[in-house]
Backbone as ProteinMPNN parsed JSONL, in Angstrom:
{"seq_chain_A": "MAADTWLVVGLGNPGEQYARNRHNVGQMVLDELAKRIGGTFKSHKGNARVAEGRLVPGGPKLILAKPNSYMNLSGGPTAALAQFFSVEPDHVIAVHDELDIPFDSIKLKQGGGHGGHNGIRDIAAALKTPEFSRVRVGIGRPPGRQDAADFVLKDFAGTEREQLPMLVSDGADAVELLVSEGLLAAQTRFHGA", "coords_chain_A": {"N_chain_A": [[89.929, 24.779, 97.109], [92.959, 23.596, 96.034], [95.495, 21.962, 97.482], [97.702, 23.037, 96.226], [97.608, 25.58, 95.924], [98.341, 29.187, 96.616], [98.542, 31.917, 98.272], [99.588, 35.126, 97.508], [100.646, 37.91, 98.699], [101.008, 41.111, 98.467], [102.597, 43.868, 99.752], [101.701, 47.347, 100.439], [100.895, 50.822, 99.879], [97.851, 52.021, 98.97], [97.048, 53.721, 95.922], [98.133, 56.292, 93.53], [100.149, 58.128, 94.126], [101.621, 56.595, 95.994], [102.572, 54.775, 94.597], [105.224, 53.999, 93.741], [106.772, 54.113, 95.815], [109.54, 53.346, 98.115], [108.184, 51.632, 100.235], [106.219, 50.427, 99.079], [107.384, 48.124, 97.424], [106.857, 45.69, 97.746], [104.262, 45.366, 96.189], [105.405, 46.131, 93.79], [106.832, 44.058, 92.669], [104.819, 41.933, 92.832], [103.634, 43.279, 90.366], [105.453, 42.297, 88.533], [105.297, 39.242, 89.079], [102.638, 38.944, 88.048], [102.766, 39.614, 85.204], [104.464, 37.429, 84.607], [102.875, 35.18, 85.349], [101.088, 35.716, 83.487], [98.79, 37.372, 84.495], [96.033, 39.699, 85.143], [95.271, 42.536, 87.15], [92.159, 42.574, 89.05], [89.453, 43.962, 90.818], [88.507, 42.741, 93.602], [86.126, 41.32, 96.017], [87.164, 41.084, 98.447], [88.264, 43.304, 99.417], [90.712, 43.858, 98.016], [92.869, 44.007, 95.037], [93.058, 41.462, 92.579], [94.95, 39.061, 90.95], [95.31, 35.957, 88.928], [96.716, 33.178, 88.255], [99.213, 30.511, 86.995], [102.328, 29.563, 87.537], [103.448, 27.497, 85.584], [101.623, 25.095, 83.069], [99.939, 23.28, 85.286], [101.28, 23.396, 87.355], [101.615, 24.811, 90.795], [98.747, 27.025, 91.932], [98.704, 30.464, 91.942], [97.416, 33.353, 93.637], [97.618, 36.18, 93.422], [97.501, 39.418, 95.128], [96.851, 42.262, 96.035], [95.997, 44.661, 98.383], [93.802, 46.716, 99.085], [93.62, 48.353, 101.098], [95.524, 50.792, 103.704], [99.222, 50.239, 104.295], [99.241, 49.697, 107.262], [96.914, 48.497, 107.497], [96.955, 45.715, 106.455], [96.273, 43.143, 106.92], [93.213, 42.636, 107.296], [91.958, 42.369, 104.54], [93.925, 40.479, 103.593], [93.344, 38.141, 105.289], [90.804, 37.872, 104.822], [90.603, 36.962, 101.812], [92.337, 34.922, 102.186], [90.592, 32.984, 103.426], [88.536, 33.416, 101.631], [89.388, 31.779, 99.398], [89.927, 29.598, 100.647], [92.596, 29.249, 101.546], [95.131, 28.052, 103.962], [97.128, 29.459, 106.185], [99.562, 28.726, 106.069], [100.343, 28.726, 103.477], [100.185, 31.223, 102.978], [101.969, 34.151, 101.524], [103.684, 37.108, 102.556], [104.883, 39.765, 100.541], [107.032, 42.359, 101.135], [108.449, 45.247, 102.069], [111.956, 46.057, 103.891], [113.454, 47.496, 106.146], [115.822, 46.428, 107.765], [116.921, 45.001, 106.265], [120.215, 45.177, 103.74], [119.604, 47.352, 100.769], [118.88, 45.973, 97.643], [119.05, 43.31, 98.612], [117.685, 40.433, 99.12], [115.427, 38.272, 101.898], [113.987, 35.277, 103.241], [111.527, 34.426, 105.286], [109.679, 31.883, 107.502], [107.322, 32.447, 109.728], [107.567, 33.669, 113.293], [108.656, 36.988, 114.768], [107.421, 40.486, 113.889], [109.066, 42.407, 113.457], [108.714, 45.719, 113.878], [107.448, 45.927, 111.619], [104.469, 47.468, 110.562], [102.478, 46.323, 109.024], [103.019, 43.473, 108.532], [102.665, 43.062, 111.27], [99.762, 43.16, 111.394], [98.66, 41.189, 109.831], [99.595, 38.935, 110.967], [97.913, 38.872, 113.168], [95.29, 39.127, 112.184], [95.582, 36.87, 110.696], [95.354, 35.258, 112.758], [97.563, 33.745, 113.289], [101.295, 33.757, 113.535], [102.404, 31.939, 111.858], [102.991, 32.424, 108.38], [104.69, 32.74, 105.301], [107.332, 34.937, 104.841], [108.711, 37.105, 102.139], [111.154, 39.479, 102.087], [112.051, 42.073, 101.111], [114.992, 44.024, 100.572], [115.679, 47.65, 101.709], [117.33, 49.063, 102.68], [118.602, 51.152, 105.363], [117.537, 54.569, 106.296], [119.412, 57.217, 105.149], [121.538, 58.984, 107.52], [120.222, 61.316, 109.88], [117.861, 60.712, 108.903], [114.073, 60.104, 109.28], [112.456, 57.174, 109.76], [109.884, 56.648, 109.04], [109.497, 58.62, 107.038], [111.142, 57.622, 105.433], [110.491, 55.435, 103.832], [108.191, 56.151, 102.759], [108.905, 57.528, 100.597], [110.068, 58.017, 97.208], [112.123, 55.503, 95.409], [115.933, 56.416, 95.175], [118.064, 58.112, 92.688], [120.024, 56.145, 92.088], [119.325, 53.813, 93.198], [116.984, 53.285, 91.748], [118.408, 52.309, 89.2], [119.074, 50.089, 89.463], [116.587, 48.946, 90.664], [114.725, 47.441, 89.099], [115.956, 44.843, 89.112], [116.13, 43.923, 91.369], [113.262, 43.592, 92.217], [112.912, 41.608, 89.876], [114.616, 39.647, 91.464], [112.915, 39.337, 93.803], [110.618, 38.437, 92.839], [111.452, 35.713, 91.732], [112.462, 34.822, 94.205], [109.623, 34.296, 94.968], [108.513, 32.55, 93.39], [110.199, 30.304, 93.849], [110.038, 29.974, 96.667], [107.33, 28.924, 96.549], [107.506, 26.295, 94.578], [109.704, 24.853, 95.378], [110.493, 25.008, 97.844], [110.848, 26.282, 101.208], [113.458, 26.17, 102.257], [115.021, 25.501, 99.824], [114.873, 28.176, 98.683], [115.308, 30.357, 100.612], [118.389, 28.848, 100.719], [119.399, 30.075, 97.862], [119.014, 32.746, 97.975], [119.78, 33.86, 100.54], [122.543, 33.3, 100.659], [123.743, 34.52, 98.672]], "CA_chain_A": [[90.816, 25.239, 96.491], [93.788, 22.313, 96.355], [96.771, 22.25, 98.603], [98.733, 23.783, 95.422], [97.253, 27.358, 95.93], [99.327, 30.144, 97.366], [98.053, 33.256, 98.436], [100.741, 36.198, 97.599], [100.152, 39.321, 99.2], [102.177, 42.332, 97.861], [102.062, 44.711, 100.867], [101.998, 48.636, 99.951], [99.535, 51.636, 100.086], [96.886, 52.251, 97.329], [96.65, 55.205, 94.836], [99.404, 56.632, 92.268], [101.221, 58.924, 95.169], [102.396, 55.576, 96.721], [103.265, 53.747, 93.862], [106.583, 54.39, 93.238], [107.614, 54.459, 97.286], [110.463, 52.075, 99.286], [106.839, 51.245, 100.852], [105.526, 49.704, 98.093], [108.068, 47.177, 96.482], [105.966, 44.022, 97.574], [103.247, 45.266, 95.195], [105.968, 46.113, 92.318], [107.017, 42.242, 92.984], [103.472, 41.22, 92.249], [103.34, 43.262, 89.279], [106.196, 41.371, 88.068], [104.808, 38.314, 88.784], [101.462, 39.255, 87.419], [103.289, 39.471, 83.962], [105.111, 36.236, 84.335], [101.886, 34.291, 85.186], [99.761, 36.428, 82.26], [97.568, 37.759, 85.118], [95.782, 40.835, 85.399], [94.66, 42.681, 88.525], [90.625, 43.047, 89.277], [88.53, 44.344, 91.722], [87.742, 41.498, 94.487], [85.249, 41.707, 97.026], [87.818, 40.905, 99.892], [89.011, 44.433, 99.457], [91.883, 43.94, 97.111], [93.286, 43.481, 93.587], [93.633, 40.215, 92.925], [95.198, 38.229, 89.973], [95.248, 34.409, 89.139], [97.408, 31.884, 87.325], [99.993, 29.647, 87.355], [103.437, 29.741, 86.767], [103.738, 26.662, 84.507], [100.481, 24.315, 83.159], [99.523, 21.953, 85.974], [101.923, 23.702, 88.441], [100.682, 25.787, 91.917], [98.233, 28.182, 91.268], [98.931, 31.514, 92.6], [96.345, 34.305, 93.681], [98.236, 37.462, 93.908], [96.791, 40.14, 95.805], [97.344, 43.836, 96.478], [95.176, 44.791, 99.492], [93.381, 47.96, 98.577], [93.755, 49.006, 102.203], [96.911, 50.983, 103.632], [99.831, 49.04, 104.572], [99.322, 49.256, 108.425], [95.59, 47.181, 107.474], [96.687, 44.602, 105.108], [95.262, 41.93, 107.81], [91.599, 42.863, 106.928], [92.268, 41.859, 102.739], [95.034, 39.196, 103.791], [92.623, 37.098, 105.882], [89.278, 37.578, 104.213], [91.254, 36.313, 100.532], [92.719, 33.438, 102.578], [89.16, 32.441, 103.713], [87.661, 33.1, 100.336], [90.256, 30.823, 98.881], [90.394, 28.18, 101.331], [94.001, 28.815, 101.695], [95.709, 28.181, 105.158], [98.249, 30.532, 106.697], [101.128, 27.983, 105.843], [100.498, 29.084, 102.332], [100.111, 32.689, 102.544], [103.554, 34.832, 101.416], [103.755, 38.449, 102.506], [106.216, 40.416, 99.833], [107.198, 43.575, 101.749], [109.685, 46.161, 102.06], [112.206, 45.45, 105.214], [114.487, 48.302, 106.438], [117.232, 45.917, 108.456], [117.86, 44.279, 104.899], [120.521, 46.249, 102.652], [118.882, 47.62, 99.599], [119.148, 44.756, 96.674], [118.84, 41.807, 98.985], [116.181, 39.461, 99.596], [115.547, 37.213, 102.73], [112.772, 34.973, 103.229], [111.434, 33.203, 106.596], [108.273, 31.998, 107.869], [106.647, 32.797, 111.134], [108.719, 34.451, 113.774], [108.431, 38.404, 114.82], [107.113, 41.377, 112.837], [110.121, 43.068, 113.583], [108.157, 47.066, 113.963], [106.999, 46.205, 110.418], [103.048, 47.189, 110.802], [101.907, 45.677, 107.893], [103.14, 42.285, 108.845], [101.465, 42.796, 112.463], [98.266, 43.355, 111.187], [98.128, 39.842, 108.981], [99.39, 37.867, 111.822], [96.837, 39.424, 114.188], [94.128, 38.716, 111.576], [95.44, 35.349, 110.486], [95.615, 34.99, 114.153], [99.019, 33.184, 113.648], [102.03, 34.127, 112.232], [102.901, 30.856, 110.687], [103.457, 32.468, 107.194], [106.111, 32.897, 104.603], [107.295, 36.211, 103.983], [109.792, 37.517, 101.213], [111.495, 40.223, 102.545], [112.723, 42.989, 100.298], [115.847, 45.374, 101.593], [115.702, 48.791, 101.146], [118.482, 49.535, 103.58], [118.282, 52.279, 106.44], [117.55, 55.923, 105.972], [120.637, 57.852, 105.525], [121.401, 60.32, 108.323], [119.142, 61.043, 110.942], [116.351, 60.75, 108.285], [113.136, 59.129, 109.866], [112.202, 55.522, 108.989], [108.755, 56.468, 108.315], [109.618, 59.468, 105.888], [112.144, 57.173, 104.354], [109.773, 54.307, 103.461], [107.316, 56.7, 101.945], [109.823, 58.108, 99.355], [110.463, 57.006, 95.562], [113.678, 55.103, 95.313], [116.725, 57.309, 94.311], [118.083, 57.147, 91.267], [121.099, 54.929, 91.671], [118.814, 52.628, 93.469], [116.308, 53.382, 90.75], [118.767, 51.767, 88.239], [118.84, 48.947, 90.352], [115.254, 48.177, 91.275], [114.504, 46.116, 88.125], [116.788, 43.601, 89.498], [115.601, 43.738, 93.0], [111.825, 43.461, 91.724], [112.871, 40.472, 89.632], [114.833, 38.751, 92.504], [111.784, 39.068, 94.616], [109.721, 37.507, 91.882], [112.337, 34.823, 91.693], [112.072, 34.273, 95.423], [108.305, 33.598, 95.292], [108.41, 31.222, 92.514], [111.331, 29.158, 94.019], [109.592, 29.425, 97.52], [106.557, 27.755, 95.966], [107.975, 25.576, 93.801], [110.88, 24.37, 95.875], [110.291, 25.325, 99.367], [111.579, 27.392, 101.642], [114.93, 26.141, 102.54], [115.951, 26.092, 98.821], [114.635, 29.531, 98.389], [116.768, 30.401, 101.414], [119.831, 29.027, 100.136], [119.936, 30.881, 97.146], [118.934, 34.293, 98.221], [120.494, 33.962, 101.691], [123.941, 33.048, 100.418], [124.076, 35.79, 97.575]], "C_chain_A": [[91.733, 23.922, 97.099], [94.845, 23.136, 96.895], [97.762, 23.193, 97.782], [98.708, 25.202, 95.509], [97.928, 28.053, 96.799], [98.915, 31.39, 97.112], [98.991, 34.381, 98.474], [100.525, 37.658, 97.89], [101.318, 40.596, 99.159], [101.427, 43.714, 98.981], [102.645, 46.576, 100.467], [101.253, 49.555, 100.483], [99.101, 52.059, 98.852], [97.406, 54.025, 96.987], [98.296, 55.778, 94.248], [100.215, 57.204, 93.177], [102.175, 57.856, 95.728], [103.546, 54.946, 95.792], [104.354, 53.431, 93.746], [107.608, 54.494, 94.651], [108.52, 53.286, 97.595], [108.783, 51.139, 99.357], [106.068, 50.128, 100.018], [106.321, 48.808, 97.156], [107.762, 46.083, 96.633], [105.043, 44.355, 96.259], [104.309, 45.525, 93.782], [106.617, 44.66, 92.072], [105.875, 41.634, 92.395], [103.226, 41.714, 91.075], [104.319, 42.344, 88.167], [105.81, 40.107, 87.89], [103.584, 38.183, 88.492], [101.587, 38.843, 85.578], [103.575, 37.925, 83.87], [103.785, 35.234, 84.263], [100.867, 34.809, 84.065], [98.76, 36.746, 83.035], [97.183, 38.97, 85.28], [94.848, 41.082, 86.521], [93.18, 42.939, 88.368], [90.313, 43.088, 90.518], [88.309, 42.93, 92.328], [87.271, 41.899, 95.451], [86.018, 41.516, 98.734], [88.789, 41.864, 100.145], [90.314, 44.222, 98.742], [91.64, 43.6, 95.575], [93.757, 42.189, 93.579], [93.76, 39.584, 91.278], [95.534, 36.525, 90.108], [96.132, 33.839, 88.216], [98.652, 31.072, 87.811], [101.215, 29.685, 86.647], [104.126, 28.861, 85.909], [102.202, 25.649, 84.498], [100.911, 23.396, 84.185], [100.367, 22.261, 87.524], [100.953, 24.365, 89.71], [100.034, 26.506, 91.473], [98.628, 29.509, 92.246], [98.048, 32.709, 92.61], [97.738, 35.489, 94.498], [97.185, 38.618, 93.864], [97.431, 41.364, 96.421], [95.854, 44.55, 97.124], [94.958, 46.822, 99.102], [93.138, 49.252, 100.169], [95.185, 49.518, 102.596], [97.796, 49.888, 104.488], [99.777, 48.887, 106.002], [97.679, 48.42, 108.824], [95.211, 46.561, 106.632], [96.313, 43.293, 105.794], [94.302, 41.617, 107.182], [91.319, 41.891, 105.369], [92.985, 40.515, 102.935], [93.75, 37.774, 104.363], [91.371, 36.768, 105.107], [89.627, 36.824, 102.389], [91.528, 35.298, 101.207], [91.276, 32.544, 102.68], [88.657, 32.276, 102.339], [88.517, 31.99, 98.983], [90.436, 29.426, 99.287], [91.969, 27.975, 101.455], [94.661, 29.011, 103.392], [97.114, 29.066, 104.884], [99.672, 29.735, 106.303], [101.209, 28.316, 104.269], [100.146, 30.293, 101.821], [101.455, 33.244, 102.415], [102.911, 36.162, 101.413], [104.948, 38.848, 101.842], [106.005, 41.63, 100.69], [108.64, 44.044, 101.632], [110.527, 45.624, 103.48], [113.559, 46.585, 105.314], [115.566, 47.735, 107.202], [117.174, 45.222, 107.353], [118.399, 45.238, 104.27], [119.442, 45.876, 101.599], [119.494, 46.309, 98.679], [119.508, 43.296, 97.427], [117.663, 41.552, 99.462], [116.401, 38.162, 100.742], [114.024, 36.87, 102.614], [112.694, 33.835, 104.519], [109.893, 33.047, 106.592], [108.234, 32.058, 109.419], [107.718, 33.762, 111.987], [107.633, 35.929, 114.14], [107.915, 38.953, 113.924], [108.444, 42.385, 112.705], [109.745, 44.916, 113.288], [107.459, 46.624, 112.976], [105.411, 45.923, 110.918], [102.351, 46.392, 110.103], [102.221, 43.957, 108.364], [102.67, 41.797, 110.379], [100.26, 42.276, 112.223], [97.93, 42.323, 110.667], [98.434, 39.143, 110.109], [98.26, 38.104, 113.067], [95.682, 39.142, 113.455], [93.81, 37.439, 111.286], [95.211, 34.528, 112.055], [96.616, 33.745, 114.503], [100.32, 34.01, 112.976], [102.595, 33.427, 111.389], [102.607, 31.138, 109.483], [104.55, 32.878, 106.696], [106.12, 34.682, 104.593], [109.147, 36.583, 103.202], [109.807, 38.889, 101.521], [112.527, 41.184, 101.566], [113.564, 44.393, 100.57], [115.763, 46.348, 100.83], [116.679, 49.454, 102.192], [117.819, 50.768, 104.718], [118.218, 53.022, 105.689], [118.663, 56.466, 106.117], [120.682, 58.514, 106.74], [120.738, 60.087, 109.476], [117.465, 61.077, 110.419], [115.379, 59.738, 108.803], [112.679, 58.329, 109.218], [111.156, 55.864, 108.201], [108.323, 57.607, 107.126], [110.218, 58.887, 104.784], [111.396, 56.376, 103.485], [108.487, 55.006, 102.49], [108.041, 57.804, 100.961], [109.933, 57.452, 98.428], [111.912, 56.663, 96.096], [114.283, 56.091, 94.853], [117.15, 57.14, 93.079], [119.273, 56.27, 91.126], [120.216, 53.928, 92.121], [117.619, 52.254, 92.261], [117.011, 52.483, 89.347], [118.694, 50.411, 88.548], [117.674, 48.049, 90.544], [114.613, 47.05, 90.286], [114.787, 44.89, 88.643], [116.208, 42.898, 90.45], [114.27, 43.177, 92.927], [111.917, 42.1, 91.369], [113.536, 39.171, 90.592], [113.926, 38.27, 93.312], [110.639, 38.54, 94.185], [110.139, 36.075, 91.914], [112.383, 33.901, 92.836], [110.517, 33.882, 95.694], [108.304, 32.62, 94.737], [109.373, 30.098, 93.097], [110.571, 28.755, 95.822], [108.359, 28.41, 97.533], [106.796, 26.553, 95.499], [108.976, 24.607, 94.069], [110.947, 24.132, 97.143], [111.314, 26.307, 100.035], [113.022, 27.645, 101.937], [115.685, 26.322, 100.866], [115.929, 27.474, 98.144], [115.892, 30.472, 99.122], [117.987, 30.373, 101.053], [120.402, 29.529, 99.1], [120.237, 32.261, 97.552], [119.737, 34.478, 99.601], [122.333, 34.204, 101.706], [124.637, 34.066, 99.373], [124.526, 37.016, 98.363]], "O_chain_A": [[91.499, 23.332, 98.154], [95.086, 24.343, 96.862], [98.513, 23.981, 98.356], [99.658, 25.926, 95.209], [98.153, 27.503, 97.877], [98.895, 31.926, 96.004], [99.28, 34.695, 99.629], [100.192, 38.432, 96.992], [102.302, 40.752, 99.882], [100.321, 44.253, 98.998], [103.821, 46.885, 100.276], [100.822, 49.301, 101.607], [99.787, 52.389, 97.884], [97.878, 54.989, 97.59], [99.385, 55.501, 94.751], [101.336, 56.706, 93.078], [103.362, 58.119, 95.924], [104.738, 54.701, 95.978], [104.493, 52.216, 93.607], [108.794, 54.823, 94.654], [108.101, 52.182, 97.248], [108.432, 50.216, 98.622], [105.45, 49.153, 100.445], [105.877, 48.743, 96.01], [108.202, 45.24, 95.851], [105.123, 43.578, 95.307], [103.905, 45.056, 92.718], [106.828, 44.388, 90.89], [106.007, 40.833, 91.47], [102.6, 40.939, 90.352], [103.874, 41.822, 87.145], [105.871, 39.637, 86.754], [103.228, 37.021, 88.691], [100.859, 38.117, 84.901], [102.926, 37.237, 83.083], [103.617, 34.548, 83.255], [99.835, 34.167, 83.869], [97.654, 36.52, 82.544], [98.136, 39.647, 85.668], [93.945, 40.332, 86.889], [92.935, 43.639, 87.385], [90.826, 42.324, 91.335], [87.949, 42.013, 91.59], [87.806, 42.869, 95.987], [85.512, 41.758, 99.83], [89.827, 41.681, 100.78], [91.159, 44.774, 99.446], [90.645, 43.117, 95.035], [94.637, 41.758, 94.323], [92.805, 39.632, 90.503], [95.913, 35.965, 91.136], [96.06, 34.399, 87.122], [98.981, 31.058, 88.997], [101.288, 29.809, 85.424], [105.221, 29.182, 85.447], [101.636, 25.405, 85.563], [101.979, 22.787, 84.124], [100.192, 21.61, 88.554], [99.727, 24.416, 89.604], [100.458, 26.954, 90.408], [98.836, 29.254, 93.432], [97.873, 33.183, 91.487], [98.39, 35.522, 95.542], [96.321, 38.815, 93.009], [98.394, 41.363, 97.189], [94.873, 44.872, 96.455], [95.753, 47.75, 98.952], [92.714, 50.405, 100.241], [96.127, 48.943, 102.052], [97.336, 48.962, 105.156], [100.3, 47.817, 106.311], [97.327, 47.936, 109.9], [94.125, 46.465, 106.06], [96.038, 42.349, 105.054], [94.236, 40.577, 106.526], [90.578, 40.914, 105.267], [92.538, 39.508, 102.386], [93.498, 36.724, 103.772], [90.99, 35.634, 104.816], [88.715, 36.173, 101.879], [90.808, 34.376, 100.821], [91.047, 31.542, 102.002], [88.374, 31.165, 101.892], [88.065, 31.649, 97.89], [90.871, 28.452, 98.673], [92.53, 26.88, 101.467], [94.615, 30.119, 103.926], [97.824, 29.264, 103.898], [100.754, 30.322, 106.298], [102.329, 28.122, 103.796], [99.861, 30.54, 100.65], [102.238, 32.807, 103.258], [101.973, 36.492, 100.687], [106.028, 38.468, 102.295], [104.849, 41.939, 100.975], [109.648, 43.453, 101.244], [109.917, 44.836, 104.203], [114.541, 46.455, 104.584], [116.451, 48.565, 107.408], [117.733, 44.205, 107.765], [117.704, 46.22, 104.009], [118.741, 44.876, 101.441], [120.515, 45.73, 99.051], [120.121, 42.372, 96.892], [116.838, 42.247, 100.055], [117.248, 37.279, 100.607], [113.111, 37.575, 102.183], [113.389, 32.842, 104.734], [109.068, 33.727, 105.981], [109.156, 31.695, 110.149], [108.551, 34.476, 111.429], [106.424, 36.039, 113.937], [107.743, 38.265, 112.917], [108.61, 43.06, 111.689], [110.499, 45.465, 112.485], [106.301, 46.897, 113.29], [104.988, 44.881, 111.419], [101.52, 45.692, 110.682], [101.179, 43.312, 108.483], [102.388, 40.645, 110.71], [99.769, 41.241, 112.672], [96.727, 42.123, 110.841], [97.439, 38.525, 110.487], [97.966, 37.159, 113.8], [94.785, 38.818, 114.233], [92.736, 36.843, 111.374], [94.941, 33.339, 112.229], [96.597, 33.01, 115.49], [100.218, 34.777, 112.018], [103.184, 33.834, 110.388], [101.871, 30.273, 109.007], [105.423, 33.366, 107.413], [105.177, 35.447, 104.393], [110.278, 36.365, 103.635], [108.8, 39.576, 101.347], [113.71, 40.885, 101.398], [113.072, 45.509, 100.735], [115.749, 46.281, 99.601], [116.511, 50.664, 102.343], [116.636, 51.11, 104.742], [118.578, 52.823, 104.529], [119.158, 56.326, 107.235], [119.531, 58.674, 107.148], [120.626, 58.998, 110.039], [116.406, 61.298, 111.007], [115.734, 58.56, 108.811], [112.411, 58.568, 108.041], [111.144, 55.624, 106.994], [107.279, 57.607, 106.475], [110.095, 59.229, 103.608], [111.6, 56.57, 102.287], [107.938, 54.356, 101.6], [107.512, 58.888, 100.716], [109.927, 56.229, 98.567], [112.62, 57.276, 96.895], [113.64, 56.855, 94.133], [116.765, 56.212, 92.367], [119.479, 55.692, 90.058], [120.255, 52.942, 91.384], [117.401, 51.09, 91.925], [116.233, 52.021, 88.513], [118.188, 49.632, 87.741], [117.676, 46.819, 90.586], [114.107, 45.995, 90.666], [113.984, 43.957, 88.641], [115.86, 41.718, 90.486], [114.096, 42.184, 93.634], [111.334, 41.263, 92.058], [113.132, 38.01, 90.527], [113.899, 37.083, 93.637], [109.729, 38.197, 94.939], [109.272, 35.222, 92.108], [112.365, 32.672, 92.763], [110.261, 33.156, 96.654], [108.104, 31.594, 95.388], [109.192, 28.948, 92.694], [110.531, 27.596, 96.233], [108.283, 27.397, 98.228], [106.226, 25.629, 96.08], [109.21, 23.671, 93.304], [111.437, 23.09, 97.579], [112.271, 26.908, 99.546], [113.656, 28.7, 101.926], [116.648, 27.061, 100.658], [116.719, 27.859, 97.283], [116.882, 31.027, 98.645], [118.719, 31.361, 100.98], [121.629, 29.596, 99.039], [121.329, 32.829, 97.515], [120.428, 35.496, 99.604], [123.074, 34.907, 102.392], [125.839, 34.321, 99.314], [124.82, 38.056, 97.773]]}, "name": "protein", "num_of_chains": 1, "seq": "MAADTWLVVGLGNPGEQYARNRHNVGQMVLDELAKRIGGTFKSHKGNARVAEGRLVPGGPKLILAKPNSYMNLSGGPTAALAQFFSVEPDHVIAVHDELDIPFDSIKLKQGGGHGGHNGIRDIAAALKTPEFSRVRVGIGRPPGRQDAADFVLKDFAGTEREQLPMLVSDGADAVELLVSEGLLAAQTRFHGA"}
């Protein structure tokens, strides 16, 4: 594969019962990206559903992947796909929910710790490096004393659902900007907002 190929992994849990959970917002972003590149998700031997395409003719190739594994086991499919498509870790982007970022915000980073996110921890272990990019989609902290594990496995609340299409669109924009103009340009746009 050429150096302009990017593996974009949307983290979440498989199955219809999880599809609209906060924990699956990464996969919602991938659905939006698939629409933009005209891709359709198909089963892949790397234990994931994969869609491929380009943002613009002659532009970088995107391999969009939704692991068939549960969130905490995202590393195996990510590493298998990176190997299959010959994508180096610095061209892997994980799109995931983030409790420590307010709802309706997007943050990007490359490398660093996992911040308690088990999906990110598993990817770093499987790739044998934390040096991959993350598009962190803010879902905010649970209200009151609600347990974080319960909160992420619930669907977005009514008011959040109204803003969700914009958040998902922003997440897709962040991936596009990261791929086309680099991390700094994407951070400048989304961190200043």
